[in-house]
Each structure stands twice: as C-alpha cells, then as structure tokens.
N, CA, C and O atoms as a Tinker XYZ file with bonds, in Angstrom:
   404  protein
     1  N      0.771000   -1.076000    0.031000    73     2
     2  CA    -0.254000   -0.219000    0.288000    64     1     3
     3  C      1.163000    1.258000    0.189000    63     2     4     5
     4  O      1.217000    2.149000   -0.659000    81     3
     5  N      2.164000    1.014000    1.425000    73     3     6
     6  CA     2.768000    2.678000    0.568000    64     5     7
     7  C      3.480000    2.878000   -0.580000    63     6     8     9
     8  O      3.898000    4.016000   -0.796000    81     7
     9  N      3.728000    1.897000   -1.451000    73     7    10
    10  CA     4.417000    1.951000   -2.425000    64     9    11
    11  C      3.013000    2.653000   -3.544000    63    10    12    13
    12  O      3.392000    3.683000   -4.101000    81    11
    13  N      1.339000    2.189000   -3.960000    73    11    14
    14  CA     0.779000    2.485000   -4.511000    64    13    15
    15  C      0.997000    4.055000   -3.788000    63    14    16    17
    16  O      0.452000    4.728000   -4.662000    81    15
    17  N      1.376000    4.886000   -2.918000    73    15    18
    18  CA     1.068000    6.074000   -2.175000    64    17    19
    19  C      1.692000    6.823000   -2.583000    63    18    20    21
    20  O      1.569000    8.035000   -2.759000    81    19
    21  N      2.863000    5.716000   -2.876000    73    19    22
    22  CA     4.103000    6.924000   -3.678000    64    21    23
    23  C      4.349000    7.266000   -4.794000    63    22    24    25
    24  O      5.067000    8.130000   -5.298000    81    23
    25  N      3.565000    6.371000   -5.218000    73    23    26
    26  CA     3.475000    6.240000   -6.561000    64    25    27
    27  C      2.492000    7.535000   -6.950000    63    26    28    29
    28  O      2.424000    8.443000   -7.778000    81    27
    29  N      1.795000    7.019000   -5.819000    73    27    30
    30  CA     0.704000    8.250000   -6.319000    64    29    31
    31  C      1.112000    9.451000   -5.525000    63    30    32    33
    32  O      0.008000    9.995000   -5.522000    81    31
    33  N      1.524000    9.891000   -5.163000    73    31    34
    34  CA     2.063000   11.489000   -4.597000    64    33    35
    35  C      3.696000   11.358000   -5.214000    63    34    36    37
    36  O      4.525000   11.896000   -4.480000    81    35
    37  N      4.297000   10.647000   -6.587000    73    35    38
    38  CA     4.909000   11.485000   -7.262000    64    37    39
    39  C      4.471000   11.404000   -8.792000    63    38    40    41
    40  O      5.282000   11.681000   -9.676000    81    39
    41  N      3.233000   11.038000   -9.063000    73    39    42
    42  CA     2.893000   11.532000  -10.635000    64    41    43
    43  C      1.916000   12.590000   -9.798000    63    42    44    45
    44  O      1.450000   13.149000  -10.791000    81    43
    45  N      1.282000   13.254000   -8.691000    73    43    46
    46  CA     0.808000   14.478000   -8.236000    64    45    47
    47  C      2.377000   15.975000   -8.541000    63    46    48    49
    48  O      2.344000   17.138000   -8.943000    81    47
    49  N      3.310000   15.206000   -8.154000    73    47    50
    50  CA     4.073000   15.776000   -7.780000    64    49    51
    51  C      4.703000   16.198000  -10.067000    63    50    52    53
    52  O      5.212000   17.050000  -10.795000    81    51
    53  N      4.430000   15.563000  -10.063000    73    51    54
    54  CA     4.868000   16.042000  -12.483000    64    53    55
    55  C      3.737000   16.392000  -12.397000    63    54    56    57
    56  O      3.553000   17.428000  -13.036000    81    55
    57  N      2.668000   15.940000  -11.793000    73    55    58
    58  CA     1.757000   16.724000  -12.656000    64    57    59
    59  C      1.348000   18.184000  -12.743000    63    58    60    61
    60  O      0.795000   18.792000  -13.659000    81    59
    61  N      2.029000   18.843000  -10.788000    73    59    62
    62  CA     2.213000   19.760000  -10.339000    64    61    63
    63  C      3.272000   20.319000  -10.758000    63    62    64    65
    64  O      3.964000   19.755000   -9.910000    81    63
    65  N      3.637000   20.621000  -11.034000    73    63    66
    66  CA     5.400000   21.499000  -11.799000    64    65    67
    67  C      5.009000   21.619000  -13.347000    63    66    68    69
    68  O      5.402000   22.655000  -13.884000    81    67
    69  N      4.199000   20.596000  -14.253000    73    67    70
    70  CA     3.473000   20.564000  -15.959000    64    69    71
    71  C      3.160000   21.473000  -15.661000    63    70    72    73
    72  O      3.673000   22.546000  -15.977000    81    71
    73  N      2.014000   21.265000  -14.807000    73    71    74
    74  CA     0.842000   22.662000  -14.515000    64    73    75
    75  C      1.889000   23.623000  -14.499000    63    74    76    77
    76  O      2.238000   24.145000  -15.558000    81    75
    77  N      2.564000   23.990000  -13.153000    73    75    78
    78  CA     3.151000   25.708000  -12.852000    64    77    79
    79  C      3.621000   25.680000  -13.898000    63    78    80    81
    80  O      3.543000   26.810000  -14.379000    81    79
    81  N      4.430000   24.503000  -15.044000    73    79    82
    82  CA     5.237000   25.208000  -16.244000    64    81    83
    83  C      3.602000   26.063000  -17.635000    63    82    84    85
    84  O      3.491000   27.129000  -18.241000    81    83
    85  N      3.028000   25.232000  -17.548000    73    83    86
    86  CA     2.317000   25.730000  -18.239000    64    85    87
    87  C      1.145000   26.858000  -17.843000    63    86    88    89
    88  O      0.259000   27.212000  -18.621000    81    87
    89  N      1.320000   27.352000  -16.469000    73    87    90
    90  CA    -0.194000   28.812000  -16.335000    64    89    91
    91  C      1.363000   29.126000  -16.554000    63    90    92    93
    92  O      1.355000   29.432000  -17.746000    81    91
    93  N      3.036000   29.265000  -16.020000    73    91    94
    94  CA     4.073000   30.593000  -16.516000    64    93    95
    95  C      4.025000   30.681000  -18.173000    63    94    96    97
    96  O      3.807000   31.636000  -18.917000    81    95
    97  N      4.354000   29.120000  -18.470000    73    95    98
    98  CA     4.248000   29.596000  -19.782000    64    97    99
    99  C      3.446000   30.373000  -20.497000    63    98   100   101
   100  O      3.892000   31.056000  -21.419000    81    99
   101  N      1.476000   30.362000  -19.980000    73    99   102
   102  CA     0.089000   31.054000  -20.468000    64   101   103
   103  C      0.704000   33.069000  -20.315000    63   102   104   105
   104  O      0.629000   34.007000  -21.109000    81   103
   105  N      1.247000   32.946000  -18.932000    73   103   106
   106  CA     1.444000   34.253000  -18.946000    64   105   107
   107  C      2.490000   35.153000  -19.344000    63   106   108   109
   108  O      2.511000   36.377000  -19.214000    81   107
   109  N      3.524000   34.247000  -19.944000    73   107   110
   110  CA     4.693000   34.832000  -20.349000    64   109   111
   111  C      3.837000   35.770000  -22.074000    63   110   112   113
   112  O      3.858000   36.853000  -22.659000    81   111
   113  N      3.285000   34.567000  -22.161000    73   111   114
   114  CA     2.937000   34.635000  -23.757000    64   113   115
   115  C      1.748000   35.751000  -24.107000    63   114   116   117
   116  O      1.685000   36.437000  -25.127000    81   115
   117  N      0.587000   35.745000  -22.693000    73   115   118
   118  CA    -0.083000   36.552000  -23.120000    64   117   119
   119  C      0.714000   38.120000  -22.602000    63   118   120   121
   120  O      0.214000   39.125000  -23.107000    81   119
   121  N      2.081000   38.370000  -21.492000    73   119   122
   122  CA     2.570000   39.553000  -21.600000    64   121   123
   123  C      3.939000   39.418000  -22.727000    63   122   124   125
   124  O      5.119000   39.702000  -22.523000    81   123
   125  N      3.446000   39.013000  -23.651000    73   123   126
   126  CA     3.913000   39.131000  -25.545000    64   125   127
   127  C      5.650000   39.070000  -24.730000    63   126   128   129
   128  O      6.526000   39.416000  -25.523000    81   127
   129  N      6.128000   38.716000  -23.432000    73   127   130
   130  CA     8.107000   37.722000  -23.549000    64   129   131
   131  C      8.203000   37.158000  -24.468000    63   130   132   133
   132  O      8.844000   37.616000  -25.415000    81   131
   133  N      7.553000   35.871000  -24.517000    73   131   134
   134  CA     7.247000   34.418000  -25.174000    64   133   135
   135  C      6.885000   34.541000  -26.288000    63   134   136   137
   136  O      6.497000   35.702000  -26.416000    81   135
   137  N      6.731000   33.715000  -27.676000    73   135   138
   138  CA     6.152000   34.084000  -28.636000    64   137   139
   139  C      6.158000   32.763000  -29.444000    63   138   140   141
   140  O      7.024000   31.921000  -29.680000    81   139
   141  N      4.693000   32.928000  -29.816000    73   139   142
   142  CA     4.465000   31.569000  -30.705000    64   141   143
   143  C      4.972000   31.406000  -31.806000    63   142   144   145
   144  O      5.252000   30.243000  -32.096000    81   143
   145  N      5.286000   32.528000  -32.846000    73   143   146
   146  CA     5.425000   32.042000  -33.774000    64   145   147
   147  C      7.437000   31.396000  -33.427000    63   146   148   149
   148  O      8.200000   31.121000  -34.353000    81   147
   149  N      7.648000   31.350000  -32.609000    73   147   150
   150  CA     8.965000   30.908000  -32.783000    64   149   151
   151  C      8.620000   29.087000  -32.317000    63   150   152   153
   152  O      7.671000   28.668000  -31.654000    81   151
   153  N      9.858000   28.227000  -32.994000    73   151   154
   154  CA     8.633000   26.604000  -33.457000    64   153   155
   155  C      8.917000   25.827000  -31.690000    63   154   156   157
   156  O      8.030000   25.360000  -30.976000    81   155
   157  N     10.161000   25.893000  -31.421000    73   155   158
   158  CA    10.132000   25.638000  -30.041000    64   157   159
   159  C      9.290000   26.034000  -28.474000    63   158   160   161
   160  O      9.040000   25.422000  -27.436000    81   159
   161  N      9.056000   27.364000  -28.995000    73   159   162
   162  CA     7.700000   27.961000  -27.948000    64   161   163
   163  C      6.726000   27.125000  -28.418000    63   162   164   165
   164  O      6.362000   26.175000  -27.725000    81   163
   165  N      6.313000   27.309000  -29.350000    73   163   166
   166  CA     4.900000   26.540000  -30.302000    64   165   167
   167  C      4.693000   25.373000  -30.051000    63   166   168   169
   168  O      3.587000   24.892000  -29.806000    81   167
   169  N      6.301000   24.477000  -30.104000    73   167   170
   170  CA     6.052000   22.839000  -30.037000    64   169   171
   171  C      6.040000   22.383000  -28.435000    63   170   172   173
   172  O      5.633000   21.250000  -28.177000    81   171
   173  N      6.451000   23.194000  -27.436000    73   171   174
   174  CA     6.075000   23.545000  -26.239000    64   173   175
   175  C      5.012000   24.201000  -25.497000    63   174   176   177
   176  O      4.955000   24.200000  -24.267000    81   175
   177  N      4.327000   24.658000  -26.122000    73   175   178
   178  CA     3.650000   24.843000  -25.664000    64   177   179
   179  C      1.406000   23.865000  -26.212000    63   178   180   181
   180  O      0.400000   23.488000  -25.611000    81   179
   181  N      1.777000   23.948000  -27.234000    73   179   182
   182  CA     0.997000   23.023000  -27.929000    64   181   183
   183  C      1.145000   21.480000  -27.276000    63   182   184   185
   184  O      0.236000   20.846000  -26.741000    81   183
   185  N      2.459000   21.073000  -27.454000    73   183   186
   186  CA     2.467000   19.371000  -26.171000    64   185   187
   187  C      1.617000   20.376000  -24.996000    63   186   188   189
   188  O      0.394000   20.236000  -24.959000    81   187
   189  N      2.202000   21.284000  -24.139000    73   187   190
   190  CA     1.640000   20.904000  -22.597000    64   189   191
   191  C      0.289000   21.737000  -22.614000    63   190   192   193
   192  O     -0.184000   22.031000  -21.516000    81   191
   193  N     -0.376000   22.144000  -23.769000    73   191   194
   194  CA    -2.178000   22.252000  -24.184000    64   193   195
   195  C     -2.637000   20.655000  -24.195000    63   194   196   197
   196  O     -3.609000   20.392000  -23.487000    81   195
   197  N     -1.910000   19.363000  -25.074000    73   195   198
   198  CA    -2.565000   18.807000  -25.685000    64   197   199
   199  C     -2.449000   17.848000  -24.136000    63   198   200   201
   200  O     -3.529000   17.431000  -23.716000    81   199
   201  N     -1.522000   17.598000  -23.528000    73   199   202
   202  CA    -1.003000   17.095000  -22.159000    64   201   203
   203  C     -2.142000   17.332000  -21.714000    63   202   204   205
   204  O     -2.892000   16.358000  -21.783000    81   203
   205  N     -2.802000   18.713000  -21.058000    73   203   206
   206  CA    -3.714000   18.633000  -20.159000    64   205   207
   207  C     -4.981000   19.013000  -20.597000    63   206   208   209
   208  O     -5.894000   18.371000  -20.077000    81   207
   209  N     -5.215000   19.633000  -21.178000    73   207   210
   210  CA    -6.285000   19.808000  -22.102000    64   209   211
   211  C     -7.729000   18.486000  -21.859000    63   210   212   213
   212  O     -8.916000   18.802000  -21.942000    81   211
   213  N     -7.180000   16.889000  -21.527000    73   211   214
   214  CA    -8.140000   16.096000  -20.880000    64   213   215
   215  C     -8.840000   16.362000  -19.660000    63   214   216   217
   216  O    -10.008000   16.386000  -19.271000    81   215
   217  N     -7.334000   16.612000  -19.056000    73   215   218
   218  CA    -7.842000   17.102000  -17.332000    64   217   219
   219  C     -8.755000   18.155000  -17.086000    63   218   220   221
   220  O     -9.647000   18.038000  -16.246000    81   219
   221  N     -8.528000   19.572000  -18.027000    73   219   222
   222  CA    -9.390000   20.524000  -18.032000    64   221   223
   223  C    -10.322000   19.991000  -18.820000    63   222   224   225
   224  O    -11.290000   19.844000  -18.075000    81   223
   225  N    -10.494000   19.762000  -19.466000    73   223   226
   226  CA   -12.392000   19.296000  -20.267000    64   225   227
   227  C    -13.655000   19.593000  -18.890000    63   226   228   229
   228  O    -14.348000   20.559000  -18.572000    81   227
   229  N    -13.430000   17.928000  -18.254000    73   227   230
   230  CA   -14.289000   17.547000  -16.998000    64   229   231
   231  C    -14.787000   18.561000  -15.977000    63   230   232   233
   232  O    -15.865000   18.582000  -15.382000    81   231
   233  N    -13.197000   19.847000  -15.878000    73   231   234
   234  CA   -13.601000   21.195000  -15.464000    64   233   235
   235  C    -14.261000   22.197000  -15.899000    63   234   236   237
   236  O    -15.130000   22.965000  -15.484000    81   235
   237  N    -13.781000   22.060000  -16.641000    73   235   238
   238  CA   -14.895000   23.400000  -17.486000    64   237   239
   239  C    -15.977000   22.874000  -17.777000    63   238   240   241
   240  O    -16.734000   23.773000  -17.411000    81   239
   241  N    -16.607000   22.104000  -18.155000    73   239   242
   242  CA   -18.328000   21.604000  -18.333000    64   241   243
   243  C    -18.686000   21.976000  -17.189000    63   242   244   245
   244  O    -19.875000   22.198000  -16.962000    81   243
   245  N    -17.411000   22.166000  -15.918000    73   243   246
   246  CA   -18.865000   22.222000  -13.870000    64   245   247
   247  C    -18.366000   23.982000  -13.784000    63   246   248   249
   248  O    -18.768000   24.522000  -12.753000    81   247
   249  N    -17.835000   24.582000  -14.408000    73   247   250
   250  CA   -17.705000   25.842000  -14.610000    64   249   251
   251  C    -18.434000   26.332000  -14.994000    63   250   252   253
   252  O    -18.686000   26.073000  -16.171000    81   251
   253  N    -19.452000   27.587000  -14.145000    73   251   254
   254  CA   -19.759000   28.230000  -14.915000    64   253   255
   255  C    -18.396000   29.659000  -16.454000    63   254   256   257
   256  O    -17.260000   30.123000  -16.558000    81   255
   257  N    -19.667000   29.627000  -17.131000    73   255   258
   258  CA   -18.950000   30.656000  -18.451000    64   257   259
   259  C    -18.326000   32.252000  -17.302000    63   258   260   261
   260  O    -18.821000   32.972000  -16.435000    81   259
   261  N    -17.234000   32.140000  -17.893000    73   259   262
   262  CA   -16.409000   33.333000  -17.469000    64   261   263
   263  C    -16.037000   33.800000  -18.430000    63   262   264   265
   264  O    -15.024000   34.333000  -17.978000    81   263
   265  N    -16.042000   34.169000  -19.983000    73   263   266
   266  CA   -15.537000   34.727000  -21.222000    64   265   267
   267  C    -13.921000   33.892000  -20.831000    63   266   268   269
   268  O    -13.706000   32.700000  -20.613000    81   267
   269  N    -12.815000   35.261000  -20.863000    73   267   270
   270  CA   -11.822000   35.195000  -21.626000    64   269   271
   271  C    -10.935000   34.443000  -19.983000    63   270   272   273
   272  O     -9.877000   33.855000  -19.757000    81   271
   273  N    -11.823000   34.797000  -19.377000    73   271   274
   274  CA   -11.150000   34.037000  -17.793000    64   273   275
   275  C    -11.397000   32.294000  -17.851000    63   274   276   277
   276  O    -12.480000   31.775000  -18.118000    81   275
   277  N    -10.172000   31.574000  -17.546000    73   275   278
   278  CA   -10.582000   30.607000  -17.591000    64   277   279
   279  C     -9.752000   29.529000  -16.051000    63   278   280   281
   280  O     -8.695000   29.106000  -15.583000    81   279
   281  N    -10.435000   29.558000  -15.972000    73   279   282
   282  CA   -10.923000   29.067000  -14.094000    64   281   283
   283  C    -10.574000   27.840000  -13.703000    63   282   284   285
   284  O    -10.590000   27.704000  -12.480000    81   283
   285  N    -10.088000   26.361000  -14.676000    73   283   286
   286  CA   -10.029000   25.458000  -14.783000    64   285   287
   287  C     -8.428000   25.197000  -14.267000    63   286   288   289
   288  O     -8.106000   24.538000  -13.279000    81   287
   289  N     -7.678000   25.771000  -15.039000    73   287   290
   290  CA    -6.123000   25.461000  -14.321000    64   289   291
   291  C     -6.245000   25.908000  -12.972000    63   290   292   293
   292  O     -5.889000   24.980000  -12.246000    81   291
   293  N     -6.627000   27.022000  -12.225000    73   291   294
   294  CA    -6.748000   27.163000  -10.637000    64   293   295
   295  C     -7.630000   26.224000  -10.316000    63   294   296   297
   296  O     -7.948000   26.713000   -9.232000    81   295
   297  N     -8.437000   25.032000  -10.415000    73   295   298
   298  CA    -9.453000   24.309000   -9.994000    64   297   299
   299  C     -8.872000   23.337000  -10.035000    63   298   300   301
   300  O     -9.184000   22.666000   -9.052000    81   299
   301  N     -7.924000   22.676000  -10.846000    73   299   302
   302  CA    -6.782000   21.875000  -11.403000    64   301   303
   303  C     -5.814000   21.801000  -10.104000    63   302   304   305
   304  O     -5.642000   20.936000   -9.246000    81   303
   305  N     -5.168000   23.290000  -10.369000    73   303   306
   306  CA    -4.183000   22.262000   -9.547000    64   305   307
   307  C     -4.299000   22.989000   -8.339000    63   306   308   309
   308  O     -3.181000   23.048000   -7.828000    81   307
   309  N     -5.592000   23.871000   -7.295000    73   307   310
   310  CA    -5.958000   23.735000   -6.040000    64   309   311
   311  C     -6.128000   22.037000   -5.735000    63   310   312   313
   312  O     -5.349000   21.471000   -4.969000    81   311
   313  N     -6.729000   21.643000   -6.110000    73   311   314
   314  CA    -6.829000   19.894000   -6.226000    64   313   315
   315  C     -5.732000   19.298000   -6.338000    63   314   316   317
   316  O     -5.409000   18.425000   -5.533000    81   315
   317  N     -5.341000   19.482000   -6.855000    73   315   318
   318  CA    -3.595000   18.689000   -6.967000    64   317   319
   319  C     -3.050000   19.019000   -5.778000    63   318   320   321
   320  O     -2.671000   18.036000   -5.142000    81   319
   321  N     -2.829000   20.370000   -5.107000    73   319   322
   322  CA    -2.112000   20.977000   -4.244000    64   321   323
   323  C     -2.992000   19.934000   -2.910000    63   322   324   325
   324  O     -2.616000   19.133000   -2.054000    81   323
   325  N     -4.204000   20.459000   -3.316000    73   323   326
   326  CA    -5.126000   19.558000   -2.005000    64   325   327
   327  C     -4.816000   17.628000   -1.579000    63   326   328   329
   328  O     -4.989000   17.087000   -0.487000    81   327
   329  N     -4.346000   17.015000   -2.834000    73   327   330
   330  CA    -4.151000   15.965000   -2.695000    64   329   331
   331  C     -3.034000   15.862000   -2.541000    63   330   332   333
   332  O     -2.898000   15.601000   -1.345000    81   331
   333  N     -1.778000   15.913000   -3.159000    73   331   334
   334  CA    -0.612000   16.072000   -2.316000    64   333   335
   335  C     -0.476000   16.681000   -1.372000    63   334   336   337
   336  O      0.556000   16.148000   -0.965000    81   335
   337  N     -0.743000   17.528000   -0.548000    73   335   338
   338  CA    -0.034000   18.260000    0.340000    64   337   339
   339  C     -0.657000   17.728000    1.992000    63   338   340   341
   340  O     -0.092000   17.496000    3.060000    81   339
   341  N     -2.543000   17.677000    1.389000    73   339   342
   342  CA    -3.022000   17.038000    2.315000    64   341   343
   343  C     -3.509000   16.072000    2.624000    63   342   344   345
   344  O     -3.669000   15.709000    3.790000    81   343
   345  N     -3.983000   15.206000    1.188000    73   343   346
   346  CA    -4.785000   13.488000    2.056000    64   345   347
   347  C     -3.662000   13.051000    1.992000    63   346   348   349
   348  O     -3.515000   12.553000    3.108000    81   347
   349  N     -1.945000   12.751000    0.954000    73   347   350
   350  CA    -1.811000   11.682000    0.450000    64   349   351
   351  C     -0.812000   11.580000    2.381000    63   350   352   353
   352  O     -0.557000   10.704000    3.208000    81   351
   353  N     -0.575000   13.157000    2.211000    73   351   354
   354  CA     0.645000   12.583000    4.459000    64   353   355
   355  C     -0.323000   12.151000    4.629000    63   354   356   357
   356  O     -0.105000   11.233000    3.839000    81   355
   357  N     -1.696000   11.859000    5.108000    73   355   358
   358  CA    -2.472000   11.360000    6.269000    64   357   359
   359  C     -2.896000   10.375000    5.458000    63   358   360   361
   360  O     -3.686000    9.664000    6.080000    81   359
   361  N     -2.679000    9.888000    3.996000    73   359   362
   362  CA    -3.413000    8.599000    4.036000    64   361   363
   363  C     -1.940000    7.504000    4.852000    63   362   364   365
   364  O     -2.086000    6.748000    5.812000    81   363
   365  N     -0.432000    7.808000    3.972000    73   363   366
   366  CA     0.498000    7.676000    4.336000    64   365   367
   367  C      1.067000    7.199000    6.090000    63   366   368   369
   368  O      1.843000    6.330000    6.486000    81   367
   369  N      0.326000    8.141000    6.729000    73   367   370
   370  CA     0.820000    8.435000    8.331000    64   369   371
   371  C     -0.113000    7.044000    8.939000    63   370   372   373
   372  O      0.349000    6.337000    9.835000    81   371
   373  N     -1.638000    6.748000    8.236000    73   371   374
   374  CA    -2.278000    5.859000    8.636000    64   373   375
   375  C     -2.614000    4.296000    8.148000    63   374   376   377
   376  O     -3.392000    3.377000    8.402000    81   375
   377  N     -1.142000    4.734000    6.999000    73   375   378
   378  CA    -1.173000    2.937000    7.036000    64   377   379
   379  C      0.205000    2.500000    7.904000    63   378   380   381
   380  O      0.683000    1.415000    8.235000    81   379
   381  N      0.540000    3.709000    8.074000    73   379   382
   382  CA     2.126000    3.295000    8.450000    64   381   383
   383  C      3.756000    3.980000    7.650000    63   382   384   385
   384  O      4.860000    3.460000    7.814000    81   383
   385  N      3.519000    5.055000    6.925000    73   383   386
   386  CA     4.391000    5.287000    6.038000    64   385   387
   387  C      4.822000    6.255000    6.327000    63   386   388   389
   388  O      4.198000    7.102000    6.965000    81   387
   389  N      6.260000    6.406000    5.844000    73   387   390
   390  CA     7.060000    7.204000    6.458000    64   389   391
   391  C      7.289000    7.725000    5.016000    63   390   392   393
   392  O      7.899000    7.194000    4.089000    81   391
   393  N      6.442000    9.258000    5.099000    73   391   394
   394  CA     6.678000    9.971000    3.517000    64   393   395
   395  C      7.855000   10.934000    3.881000    63   394   396   397
   396  O      7.967000   11.748000    4.797000    81   395
   397  N      9.242000   10.344000    2.206000    73   395   398
   398  CA    10.760000   11.383000    3.091000    64   397   399
   399  C     10.279000   12.508000    1.227000    63   398   400   401
   400  O     11.231000   12.649000    0.459000    81   399
   401  N      9.590000   12.817000    1.010000    73   399   402
   402  CA     8.985000   13.803000   -0.464000    64   401   403
   403  C      8.788000   15.299000    0.656000    63   402   404
   404  O      8.377000   16.365000    0.196000    81   403
C-alpha cells in the first residue's frame, strides 16, 4: 500500500510541475515575453496544452462561463495541491508509511 501511495504522490508532483510550467508559460505568452511564432515555444506550448486538455475538459463543463477568464487550471491546480499536500501524507500516516517527499 505504501508503494501505491508513493507512486501516486510522485505522479501528483509531476502533474504539479507540468501545470506550473503551463501556467507560467501562458502568462509569458499573454504579456508578449514569449512568442508563439518561435518553433520551440510553439511546440512546447502545443505539447503542454494537448497533455493538460483532457484534465481541463471535465472541469470546464462544471464551471460557469466566465468569458476570457479560464478557471479550470486554477481548480485543477488547487485539487492537485490538496491531494499532494493534505490527503496523501495523512493516508501514508494512517497506513504506517513515512514519506520522505
């Protein structure tokens, strides 16, 4: 059981950093620091968007339409933080695992 929880914690950490990169990159694109006409920037942005779109889709269906403001990344980001920092360590403590993360 400890191994499953540690693998889940690792996956949540990876998802956290991928989302953090995507969010920061979206800010840099919106403030014209990064340009999507550059091939490397466009390919990284496209890859991250394709990777995260399946996670954002179900959240967007439940959230109200806020126009240009997309709250799906924020909701998913907070959900990952809750699972990663609150639920997993508590579950590991109750099972008898000692997390080193």
